[in-house]
Phi, psi and omega in degrees: 000134180267143179290158175303147183304318180300319180293317178302314182297319176300317179293318179295316177302312178302317183289322173298316175300318179295318176294328177287343180269004180248130183279178183300331179282356181087005180256156175296137182295131176261151172297158182285116179293350177270001183270025179281167187303136175293321177300317180297314178302310179296322178296311184296329181270355186057040172265158182294158180302328181271356185291117179294138179239132181236109178285153176258107184284156176195182178222157173211153176258133178225120180046043175086353184256145180265127177251138173272134185228166174209131185239133175237140171232149175205118184064230182257015179258152179223140173231134180226134174245139176226153182219135180209187181280151181308327183301338180292342176299330179288332180222069189294165176301150185286145182247150183287157177306141181099357181289130177248130178247134176227150173289151182220148182266167178093349184230046179076182184287335181261009178303130179227146175254128178236135176224154177210125182244018177287131178319130176087351186226020186291125175202174168215140176213161168236140169231156185195163169234149182210122182057233181267012189242146170249142181225153178217133167246128188237135179229140180280186175307133177101341175275125181270167177302312177305320180294316188280337174288331171295316175300313180298317182293323177298316179294317178303321180292340176280336181285000000 
């Protein structure tokens, strides 16, 4: 017995949507972590509003998961955004000793603010999950909580 044409068309449409969401590597396509707000970046890096920012895309492996990353530098400041699978939330990247973690609103129920002020490890970051993705916005010494939250919210809006 052959399935009705409408059911067959629906199955073909669903399969094509699923296939279009898979990259050549076989992974679900992530948003580009370099596509965050120019204004958010310039604020975090203390650059003038008209300063063009060009992120350097990359990848890194964490607990067997592949993360898409983007790194910006301006003067002595650095901002890094990362996107990976939601499963990473169960085993997030290790943080150095002295890292303090707090829940934070505005980035979903799993949004966290991480800070470390130990010499050699100074940073501020936000992590979150949204849909099938885990995300992080990280800033070096000199990047403030308000600035990294702005970057994090921009990244969150892209997921």
